[in-house]
N, C-alpha and C positions, 0 to 999 in steps of 0.2 A: 504494500500500500504506500503510495507516495504521500497522501494526505495533504490536501490544500489546508488552509488554516483549520477550519472545521465547518461542517454543515449540519443542519438539523432540519428534517422534513417531518411534518406532522400531518397525517391524513385522518381526518375526523370520521369515525364510524360509530355513531351513537355516543356511548360513553367511552369507547376504546380509542386509543391512538397508537400509531406505530412510528417510531423514530429511527432515523439513520444517523449515526455518529461517525465522524472522522476525527482522528487525534490531532491536536495542535502540532505545528511544525517543530516546536521546541522538543516535544516528546519524541517525535519521529527521529530527529537528529540524534538525541541522546541515546535512544535505544539502538540506533545504528552502530554506536560506539561500543555498547556493552552487551547486547543480546547475543546469545550463542547461535552458531550456525543452525539453520533449520527451525528456529523458534517462530511459532505462528501466532503469538499472542496479539500482535498488532492486527494481523489479518482477521482475527476472530473478535476483535474488540467491539465493533458495532453490534454484533450479535450478543455478546456478553452484556453490553450496556442495556440493550433492549430488554433482555431477560431479567436483569437486575431491577430495572424500573418497573416492569410489569409485576414481578413477584411481590414488590413492596407497595404497589398502587401509588407510585410517585407521580407528581406532575413536574416535568422538566422546565426549568427557566432558561438556563443556558450552560454551555460548557465554559469553564474558566480558561481564559486565554490571557497571556501566553501559557499559563499553567506550569506544572512542575516538569522535572526531567525524568521522572520514574513512574508517573501515574496519570490517569485521566481523572479530572475533578469536574463534577457536574453539580451545579446549583439546582436544588430540587425543593419541592414541598411534599410533606407526607400527606396521607389521606385526610388528616384533620387540619391541614393547612400550616403545620409547623415548618418553618424554614429549616433546611438540612443540607448536607453535602453528601453526595454519593461518590465514593472514591474507588477506582478500579486500578489494580496494580499487578504486574507480572510476578511470578515466583521469585525472579532474580532480586526484586526489591524487598523480599521477606515480609509481605503484608501481614502474615499471621503473627509474626513477632511484634509488628506494630500494634496489632489488635491486643495482644497479651500485655504489652507495656501500657497502653492506654487504659485497659481494664484495671491494671494494678495501680495506676495513678488516680483513677477514679475522678477525673476532672480537676484535680488539684494541680494547677500550673499548666495543664495541657487540655486540649480539646476533648470533649466527652463523647464516648461511644453511645449511639442511640439504639443499638441492638447487639446482643451477644452472638457468638458463632452458632448457637443452637436455635436462634430465633429466625423466623421468616425463611427458613431453609437456606440460611446464609451460606454462600459458596466461598471457597478459598479465593482470596484476592479481591473481595468486595467488602467495603466498609461503609456503613451509614453513620455519619458524624454530625455533631452539633454544628450549626451554621455560625461562623464568625464573620468578620468583615474582610472578605478575601483581598480587597484592594488597599487595605490599611495595615501596614506592618510597622514594627518598631523602627525599621530603616527609614521611615518617613520623618522621624524626629531628628532634631539637631544631634550631632554625633555624641556629645557627652551625655545627653539625656537618653539617647538610644542605648548606649552601653550600660547605663545604670538600670534601665528597665529590663533589658535583656538579661543582665546578670541576676536581677531579682527573680525573674521567671525561672532561670536555670536552677537557682538554689532550691526552689520548691520541688523540682523533679528528682533531686538526688536523695533517693530513699533506698533502704536495703532491698535487694531483689526478692521476689517470692521464693519460698522453699521449692526445691526441685525444678527450678526454672530451666528453660531450654535456650536461653539467650547465649549468643556468642560472647566470649570474653575479649577484653582488649588484647591479651596476648595472642589469642587465636586470630583475630581480625588483622592485627598488625603483622602477624607472621605471614599470612597470605600476601599482604601488601609488600612486605620485605622481599619476598621471592621475586615479585614482579619488578621491584626497584633494582635488585641485583642484575636481573636479566637486561634491564634498560641500560644500566651502567656499563655492562660488557659491550653493548653495541654503540654506546655514545660516551666516549671518554670525557667529553666536556662536562657532563653532569656527575662524573665519578666522585670528585672530592666532596660535593654536597651529600651525595648518597651515602658515602662512607661515614660522614659525620652524623647523619641522621640515623643510620643503623647502629652506630656505636652508642648514641644517646638512647635509643630504644633498649638495647641490651642492658645498659646501666640502670635505666628506669625500672625495667621489669625485675631485675635482680634485687632491687631495694624496695619493692612495693609491699607494704604489709598486708596480710590477708584481711585484716579488719577494715581496710580502706575500700573494699568492694561495694559499689553502689550501682543502682540501675541508672544508666546514662542515656541521654537523648541520642547521642551518636553522630548526628549531623547538625548540631545546633549552630545557628547564626541568626542575625537580625531579621532576615526575611522569613524565618521560620516562626516568628512571634507575631501573631495577628491580634487586632483589636477585637474584644468580645463584649457581650452583654453581662454575663455572670461575673466576670472579672475584667479589669481593663485590658490585660494582655494574657494570651494563652499560646502555648507552643503547639505546633503542628508538625506532621511529617517526620516522626522519629525513625531512625534505623537503630533500635536499641542495642546496647552492648553493656556488659558488666565489667567494671574496673574502677580505677581511681578517678576522682573528680577532675584532676588536672587535664586528663585526656579530653574530656568534654569541653572544658573551658578553652582549650588550645585553639579550637576552630573559631571561637569568637574573637580571639586576639587579632586575627588577620582580616576581620570584616572591613569592607571598603578599602581593600588593598590597593585599588587603583588610585584612590585619593592619597594614601600613604606614600606611594611611589612618586606621585606628582609633587610632593612637598620637598623643599630643600632640606628640611629637618626630619624627613621621614624615618630615618634610622633611630634618631633620638626619641621621636614620638612613639615608635614601636616599643622601645625599651621602657618608656614611662607607662605605656598601656599595660605591658606585662606586669609591672610592679603594682599598678593601681588595681587591676583585676585580681591579682593574687591576694593583695591585702583585703580587698572588699569581700572576697569569698573565702578567706582563710585557707588559701591553697599555697603550698610551698612555691616560692618564686622560681627557683631553679628547675623544679619538676615541670612547672608550667612552661618555662622557656624550652626545655628539652622536648616536650610533646608538641609544642608549637613548631619547632624545627622539623621534627619528624613528619608531622601532618602537612606542613607546607611543601616539603621536598616531595613527599609521596604524591600530593595533588599536582605539583608542577611537572614531575616526571611523567605522570599519567596523561596530563594534558599534552605534553610533547609527543607522547607515544601515539596519540590519536589525531595529531595534526592541529591542535589548538595552540599555535605558536605564541600568540599574544598573551593568552592566559599563562602559558608556561613561563614566559619571560618575567611577568609580574611576580609570580609565585616564587620563582627561583631567586630573583633579586631580593625579595622580601626575606627569604630563608637565609640569604647571605648576611643579613643584618643581625642574625641571632647568634 
């Protein structure tokens, strides 16, 4: 499926309606980089969306555009008129882990589930969620205020994981990433020094992480993942949950608005101040935060370079060099 931005056609037949969905271009491009060969999730997405809407007796308002990089987000209303969000995601995005994390948080700091996996015949990869304000994120605030609000939201998410959880650990996730980073460094000597520094930092951090530090983490937290809500001013969306130390989660927030940091003559100094300020405000060890920020920036930069997003790669690797 090439996917024009998106289309929706409704043919009224009494009280029934049939919709045809096409995914936003942003989603199509992102999945082209990550989906395994032969994956047919995109091809079957319109059919899945229709089935999910019909099973829940939802009224479709619109597809959220540009939307996310790993899921189709549809603004809907339930049978009683309640605004909601229908989210469809491929297995690669671990949607059932997202469901489990949201259920564990129970709406504290994060968007609320409106159905459990057992309700409505819910199928894998389909989530019905509380409607937030999809076009109003913390990123719309001035930078200092945005960081403050985002950090406050993140703090509420850091709770002990449920007993017998099936979430990936930080060690497991970064282990997979480390293998890909090593392979990239072998092919691309230019990135080798930063990759070696990032891998060394990871090994040292994992070797000194106390067992008691394990918390349920958002996993992909950044300003654009915090949306305005009605229940609470700001709520997190789109987790890719992982269990580990809080500094790993906070590290992604450090590089938010990286393009603005790179454009500043004092970008390196501003970054170091941000590390210090965020570490102090959330009671996280500053050196551990710096180390995970380095690893995550290099991992993202090398991955961007691997799939041909050269501009993103340059920004991230320059940022990593400041750490």
